[in-house]
C-alpha positions in Angstrom: -94.9 11.3 -31.1 -94.1 7.9 -29.5 -90.9 7.3 -31.5 -89.2 10.6 -30.5 -88.8 9.9 -26.8 -87.4 6.5 -27.6 -84.9 8.1 -30.0 -84.0 10.8 -27.5 -83.5 8.1 -24.8 -81.2 6.1 -27.2 -79.3 9.3 -28.1 -78.9 10.1 -24.4 -77.5 6.6 -23.7 -75.0 6.9 -26.5 -73.9 10.2 -25.2 -73.4 8.8 -21.6 -71.4 5.9 -22.9 -69.1 8.2 -24.9 -68.8 10.5 -21.9 -67.8 7.5 -19.7 -65.1 6.5 -22.2 -63.6 10.0 -22.2 -63.6 10.0 -18.4 -61.7 6.7 -18.3 -59.1 8.1 -20.7 -58.7 11.2 -18.6 -58.4 9.1 -15.4 -55.8 6.8 -17.0 -53.8 9.8 -18.2 -53.9 11.2 -14.7 -52.8 7.9 -13.2 -49.9 7.6 -15.7 -48.9 11.2 -15.0 -48.7 10.3 -11.3 -46.9 7.0 -11.8 -44.4 8.2 -14.4 -42.3 10.2 -11.9 -42.3 7.3 -9.5 -41.1 4.9 -12.2 -38.4 7.3 -13.2 -37.3 7.7 -9.6 -37.3 3.9 -9.2 -35.1 3.5 -12.3 -32.7 6.1 -11.0 -32.5 4.6 -7.6 -31.9 1.1 -9.0 -29.2 2.4 -11.3 -27.6 4.3 -8.4 -27.6 1.2 -6.2 -26.0 -0.8 -9.0 -23.3 1.8 -9.4 -22.6 1.8 -5.6 -22.3 -2.1 -5.7 -20.0 -1.9 -8.6 -17.8 0.7 -6.9 -17.6 -1.3 -3.7 -16.7 -4.4 -5.7 -13.9 -2.5 -7.5 -12.6 -1.1 -4.3 -12.5 -4.4 -2.5 -10.9 -6.0 -5.5 -8.2 -3.4 -5.6 -7.6 -4.0 -1.9 -6.7 -7.7 -2.3 -4.0 -8.5 0.2 -0.5 -8.7 -1.2 1.6 -11.8 -1.5 -1.4 -14.0 -1.7 -2.0 -17.3 -3.6 -3.2 -16.6 -7.1 -5.3 -19.7 -7.4 -7.7 -19.3 -4.5 -6.3 -22.4 -2.9 -5.0 -20.5 0.2 -7.4 -18.1 2.0 -6.7 -14.4 2.3 -5.5 -14.1 5.9 -6.2 -10.9 7.9 -3.5 -8.4 8.6 -2.6 -6.5 11.8 0.0 -4.1 12.9 3.1 -5.5 14.5 5.7 -3.6 16.5 9.2 -5.0 15.7 11.2 -5.8 18.9 14.4 -7.6 19.6 14.0 -11.3 20.3 17.0 -12.7 22.2 15.8 -16.3 21.5 15.9 -15.8 17.7 19.7 -16.5 17.7 22.1 -18.6 19.7 25.3 -17.6 21.3 27.0 -19.4 18.4 29.2 -21.4 20.9 27.3 -23.7 23.2 25.2 -26.6 22.2 22.6 -25.7 24.8 22.1 -22.3 23.4 21.8 -23.7 19.9 19.3 -26.3 21.1 17.2 -23.6 22.8 17.3 -21.4 19.6 16.2 -24.4 17.5 13.2 -25.0 19.8 12.3 -21.3 19.4 12.4 -21.6 15.6 10.3 -24.8 15.8 7.5 -22.8 17.4 7.2 -21.0 14.1 6.9 -24.1 12.0 3.6 -26.1 11.7 3.5 -29.9 11.7 4.3 -31.1 8.2 6.6 -28.1 7.6 3.9 -26.2 5.6 3.4 -28.8 2.9 -0.1 -29.3 1.7 -1.7 -31.6 -0.9 -3.4 -30.0 -3.9 -5.8 -32.0 -6.1 -6.5 -31.4 -9.8 -3.3 -29.5 -10.5 -3.8 -30.0 -14.2 -6.6 -27.4 -14.3 -5.7 -24.7 -16.7 -7.0 -21.9 -14.5 -4.4 -22.6 -11.9 -1.1 -20.7 -12.0 1.0 -23.4 -10.5 4.5 -24.9 -11.0 4.7 -28.7 -11.4 3.8 -30.4 -8.1 6.2 -32.2 -5.8 5.2 -35.9 -6.2 5.7 -37.6 -2.9 3.6 -39.9 -0.6 1.4 -40.6 -3.6 0.2 -37.0 -3.5 0.7 -33.7 -5.4 2.4 -31.5 -2.8 3.1 -27.8 -2.6 5.0 -25.8 0.1 3.5 -22.7 1.6 6.2 -20.1 0.8 6.6 -18.5 4.2 7.6 -21.8 5.8 10.2 -22.5 3.1 11.5 -19.0 3.8 11.8 -19.7 7.5 13.5 -23.0 6.8 16.1 -21.3 4.6 16.8 -18.6 7.1 17.4 -21.2 9.8 19.6 -23.2 7.5 21.8 -20.1 7.0 22.0 -19.5 10.7 22.9 -23.1 11.4 25.7 -22.9 8.8 26.9 -19.7 10.4 27.0 -21.5 13.8 29.2 -24.2 12.2 31.5 -21.5 10.7 31.9 -19.7 14.0 32.7 -23.1 15.7 35.3 -23.8 13.1 33.8 -27.1 12.1 33.1 -28.3 8.6 29.5 -27.7 7.6 29.5 -30.4 4.9 28.0 -33.1 7.2 25.5 -30.6 8.5 24.4 -29.6 5.0 23.8 -33.2 4.1 21.7 -33.7 7.2 19.6 -30.6 6.3 19.2 -31.9 2.8 17.4 -35.0 4.1 14.6 -32.6 4.9 15.3 -29.8 2.5 11.8 -29.4 1.3 12.2 -32.6 -0.7 15.1 -31.1 -2.8 18.4 -32.8 -3.1 21.6 -31.2 -4.3 24.4 -33.0 -6.1 27.6 -31.8 -7.8 27.5 -29.5 -10.8 28.4 -26.0 -11.9 25.2 -24.7 -10.5 26.0 -22.6 -7.4 22.9 -24.1 -5.8 24.4 -27.6 -6.1 27.3 -29.2 -4.3 28.3 -29.1 -0.6 27.3 -25.4 -0.2 24.3 -25.6 -2.5 21.7 -25.4 0.1 23.0 -22.2 1.6 23.5 -20.7 -1.8 20.0 -21.6 -2.8 18.7 -20.0 0.4 20.6 -16.8 -0.2 19.1 -16.5 -3.7 15.6 -17.6 -2.6 15.4 -15.2 0.3 16.6 -12.3 -1.8 13.8 -13.1 -4.3 11.3 -13.3 -1.4 12.4 -9.9 0.0 12.2 -8.3 -3.4 8.7 -9.8 -3.8 7.5 -8.6 -0.4 8.8 -5.0 -0.8 8.0 -4.1 2.8 7.8 -0.3 2.8 7.4 0.3 6.6 9.5 3.3 7.7 12.2 2.5 10.3 13.8 5.0 12.6 16.7 5.3 14.9 17.9 2.0 16.4 18.9 1.2 19.9 22.6 2.1 19.5 23.9 5.6 20.0 25.3 6.1 16.5 22.9 7.1 13.8 21.4 4.1 12.1 18.5 1.7 12.3 18.2 -1.9 13.4 14.4 -2.1 12.6 13.2 -2.1 16.2 10.4 0.2 17.1 8.9 0.3 13.6 5.3 -0.8 13.1 4.7 -3.1 10.1 1.4 -4.2 8.5 1.7 -8.0 8.8 -0.4 -11.1 7.9 -1.7 -13.0 10.9 1.1 -15.6 11.1 -0.8 -17.6 13.8 -3.7 -18.0 11.4 -1.4 -19.1 8.6 0.2 -21.7 10.9 -3.1 -23.1 12.0 -4.4 -23.4 8.4 -1.2 -25.2 7.3 -1.2 -27.4 10.4 -4.8 -28.5 9.7 -3.8 -29.5 6.1 -0.5 -31.2 6.9 0.5 -34.3 5.1 2.6 -35.6 8.0 3.0 -34.9 11.7 6.8 -34.3 11.9 8.5 -31.0 11.6 11.9 -29.4 11.7 13.2 -25.8 11.4 
């Protein structure tokens, strides 16, 4: 008689233990059933965010500004809209020295100190897409293209002034060559050499630059009565030239400048 209650008590304990085990399993299953949708939703949200980030990166990469330095050595400058207008100070009257001097000062205002030359270190790095440097002043130098282009355009205008005046431009060309972006022209069969070499070089170089730029702004009727365009009144998307000048001026290798 005394052993049966003890047995029944032990059997009851075992039953309760087993029952608790089953309850734990059921509770875990219920918790997992509740958490599983949340985990799936979290994975979907994270994947969606990653896709959005990737798309934004691809869009921003595709919107890289044109005509930029390929090596990351020059920053990407902001752009803004510019209305093209006539600038009477951009050209001289082609006759008087005072007008030519005033025009020269106007062009100088578009040239930073140092004429847009900057020093670049470690040019031997393979990831750079660079032509050989200009070795001068103990440095490896490169010219920011827009200032070379401005220099060339002014050189053509200066030669035109001499042509209108009926004077020989040979001496003028030689003077320009002293500062011709550190290039010197001699005598050879190359059209960019000889007494007219600098102007010939500028014609070729500016044509290449215009083809590279490929400005597709639409230009309408000019200021004259006859049908045609002179470019005035058209709005162009342009880089911030003042920002480019300030950047080049801060990195100048000398203080002097010339158009």
